[in-house]
C-alpha positions in Angstrom: -8.1 77.8 32.9 -6.8 74.2 32.5 -8.1 70.7 33.2 -6.3 68.2 35.4 -3.4 66.2 33.9 -3.1 62.7 35.3 0.0 60.7 34.4 1.0 57.1 35.1 1.7 53.6 34.0 -0.2 50.4 33.2 -0.6 48.3 36.4 1.7 48.3 39.3 2.7 44.7 39.8 5.8 44.1 37.7 8.8 42.2 39.0 11.5 44.2 37.0 10.3 47.4 38.7 11.4 46.1 42.1 14.7 47.7 43.0 14.4 50.1 40.0 11.1 52.0 40.6 10.2 50.3 43.9 12.8 50.6 46.7 14.7 47.5 47.7 12.9 45.6 50.3 9.4 47.1 49.8 6.9 44.4 50.3 4.6 43.7 47.4 1.5 44.5 49.4 2.7 48.1 49.6 3.5 48.6 46.0 0.2 50.3 45.0 0.5 52.6 48.1 4.0 53.6 47.0 3.2 53.9 43.2 0.2 56.1 43.9 2.3 58.6 45.7 4.9 58.8 43.0 2.4 59.0 40.1 -1.0 60.7 39.7 -2.8 57.8 37.9 -2.6 54.1 37.0 -4.4 52.2 34.2 -5.8 49.0 35.6 -5.3 46.3 33.0 -6.1 43.1 35.0 -9.8 43.9 34.6 -9.4 43.2 30.9 -8.6 39.6 31.5 -10.9 38.7 34.5 -13.3 40.2 37.0 -12.3 41.6 40.3 -14.4 41.6 43.5 -15.9 44.7 45.0 -13.6 44.2 48.0 -10.6 44.4 45.8 -11.7 47.7 44.3 -12.3 49.0 47.8 -8.8 47.9 48.8 -7.3 49.7 45.8 -9.3 52.8 46.6 -8.2 52.9 50.2 -4.5 52.3 49.3 -4.3 55.5 47.3 -4.3 59.2 48.3 -7.0 61.8 47.6 -6.7 63.2 44.1 -5.3 60.0 42.6 -7.3 58.4 39.7 -7.5 55.0 38.2 -8.6 54.3 34.7 -10.1 50.8 34.3 -9.9 48.6 31.2 -13.2 47.0 30.3 -13.5 43.2 29.9 -12.2 41.6 26.7 -15.4 39.5 26.7 -17.2 42.7 26.1 -15.2 44.0 23.2 -13.9 40.8 21.5 -17.2 39.8 19.9 -18.5 39.7 16.4 -21.6 41.8 17.0 -20.7 44.8 19.2 -24.3 46.1 19.4 -25.2 43.0 21.5 -22.7 43.9 24.2 -25.1 45.8 26.5 -25.6 43.0 29.0 -21.8 42.5 29.2 -21.2 46.2 29.7 -23.7 46.3 32.6 -22.2 43.2 34.2 -18.7 44.7 34.1 -19.8 48.1 35.6 -21.8 46.3 38.3 -18.8 44.0 39.2 -17.5 46.5 41.7 -15.8 49.2 39.6 -17.9 51.9 41.2 -16.3 51.0 44.6 -13.4 53.1 43.5 -15.7 56.1 44.1 -13.8 59.4 43.5 -10.7 57.4 42.4 -12.5 56.2 39.3 -11.5 57.8 36.0 -12.3 56.7 32.5 -13.4 53.2 31.5 -11.2 52.1 28.6 -12.7 49.8 26.0 -10.0 48.3 23.8 -10.7 46.5 20.5 -8.7 43.9 18.6 -6.5 45.0 15.7 -8.7 42.9 13.4 -11.9 44.7 14.4 -13.0 46.9 11.5 -15.3 49.9 11.6 -18.9 49.0 11.0 -20.8 52.3 11.6 -24.2 50.9 12.6 -22.7 48.1 14.8 -20.3 50.4 16.5 -23.0 53.0 17.1 -25.0 50.3 18.9 -22.0 49.5 21.1 -21.5 53.2 22.0 -25.2 53.6 22.7 -25.0 50.8 25.2 -22.3 52.6 27.3 -24.2 54.2 30.2 -23.5 57.9 30.9 -24.3 57.3 34.6 -24.2 54.4 37.1 -24.7 54.3 40.8 -25.5 58.0 40.9 -22.3 59.2 39.3 -21.3 60.2 35.8 -19.1 57.9 33.8 -16.4 58.6 31.2 -15.8 56.1 28.4 -12.9 56.0 26.0 -12.3 53.6 23.1 -9.1 52.3 21.7 -9.4 51.1 18.1 -6.5 49.5 16.2 -7.6 49.1 12.6 -7.1 51.6 9.8 -10.8 51.5 8.8 -11.5 53.7 11.8 -9.7 56.7 10.1 -13.1 57.9 9.2 -14.9 61.2 10.0 -18.1 59.2 10.6 -16.4 57.4 13.4 -15.3 60.7 14.9 -18.9 62.0 14.7 -20.3 59.0 16.5 -17.9 59.6 19.4 -18.5 63.4 19.6 -22.2 63.0 19.6 -21.9 60.8 22.7 -19.0 62.6 24.4 -16.9 59.4 24.2 -13.1 59.7 24.1 -10.8 58.3 21.5 -7.4 56.9 22.7 -4.5 58.6 21.1 -2.2 55.5 20.8 1.4 56.4 20.1 2.4 53.1 18.6 4.6 51.6 15.9 1.9 49.6 14.3 -1.6 50.9 15.2 -3.2 54.0 13.7 -2.5 57.2 15.5 -5.5 59.5 15.7 -5.3 62.6 18.0 -8.8 63.9 17.3 -10.5 65.4 20.4 -14.0 63.8 20.7 -14.9 64.3 24.3 -14.5 66.7 27.3 -11.4 64.8 28.2 -8.3 63.3 26.4 -6.7 59.9 26.8 -3.2 59.1 25.5 -1.2 55.8 25.7 2.5 56.4 25.0 4.0 53.2 23.7 7.3 54.2 21.8 9.5 54.4 24.8 12.7 52.4 25.2 14.3 50.7 28.2 17.7 51.7 26.8 16.9 55.3 28.0 16.7 55.9 31.7 13.5 57.9 31.3 12.2 55.8 28.4 12.1 58.9 26.1 14.9 61.4 25.4 14.6 64.7 27.2 13.5 66.6 24.1 10.6 64.2 23.5 9.5 64.4 27.1 9.4 68.2 26.8 7.3 67.8 23.6 4.9 65.5 25.3 4.5 67.7 28.3 3.7 70.6 25.9 1.0 68.4 24.2 -0.6 67.4 27.4 -0.8 71.0 28.5 -2.2 72.1 25.2 -5.0 69.5 25.5 -5.7 70.5 29.2 -6.0 74.1 28.2 -8.6 73.3 25.6 -6.5 73.3 22.5 -4.8 70.5 20.6 -1.2 69.7 19.5 -0.5 70.7 15.9 2.1 68.0 15.4 0.0 64.8 15.9 -2.0 63.1 13.2 -5.8 63.7 13.1 -8.5 62.4 10.8 -10.3 65.8 10.7 -7.4 68.2 10.4 -9.6 71.2 9.9 -12.0 70.6 12.8 -11.2 72.8 15.9 -12.6 71.4 19.2 -14.5 73.7 21.5 -11.9 75.7 23.5 -12.6 74.6 27.0 -10.5 73.0 29.8 -10.2 69.2 29.5 -8.9 66.6 31.9 -6.0 64.7 30.4 -5.0 61.1 31.2 -1.7 59.8 29.9 0.0 56.5 30.4 3.5 55.3 29.5 3.2 51.7 28.4 6.1 50.7 26.1 7.0 47.1 25.4 9.7 46.4 28.0 8.1 49.0 30.4 11.0 48.9 32.9 11.5 52.6 32.4 7.8 53.6 32.2 7.6 54.8 35.8 10.6 57.1 35.3 9.1 58.5 32.2 5.8 59.1 33.9 7.5 60.9 36.8 9.5 63.0 34.4 6.3 64.1 32.7 4.6 64.9 36.0 7.5 67.2 36.9 7.2 68.9 33.5 3.5 69.6 33.7 3.4 71.0 37.3 
């Protein structure tokens, strides 16, 4: 038994991809339609900076094939605040802005925090408690991306596990890398690729990443990634896995994502 593995990139509107990932002459209005048939998921980042209309979410849904999944980054106005436990109203506003119009294309909601945000157990617990498990008659998956070393704390992992909230494994040169499994799904952002390599990562590294994604999907965990709780073994059950290639230049990100998709088939 294995969960689904969804692999993609961050966004789909990026001029340097035209003629590299997108065919020459493809009109911009057709880029999502094309990308969603080459990849199995896309992380929507524009929602972090500003709200989108319900009509826009419906258009995105209708442009993609059955089985394709978006993850959606929550608003920065929700996460960039001094007191996180007061974010409930902002969370509700974001979810009711039209996100649910994605229907079966909706994957995890990603809540990203500033690198300066430190771990305050009671305040962060208040934020996590404000994340609804359901909305509009459907279940929701939430995942958090924290980028301060103070979160390397078993208490933080316990808060997530108690609520079935995922932790982003961020492969990054600066931010802490924590591959602890805290939910019934796994979310990874691969950010060490290079545009000097046609597939962003060398073949051997792509093979290794494909193996890690399959290990997570099968209910296990990779043994070569850093974890806060090294001795804790997650419940062995199938998990959906969401992985996005988002390196700095990102020109080669689609090629890396496509290479990973081929490897995990």
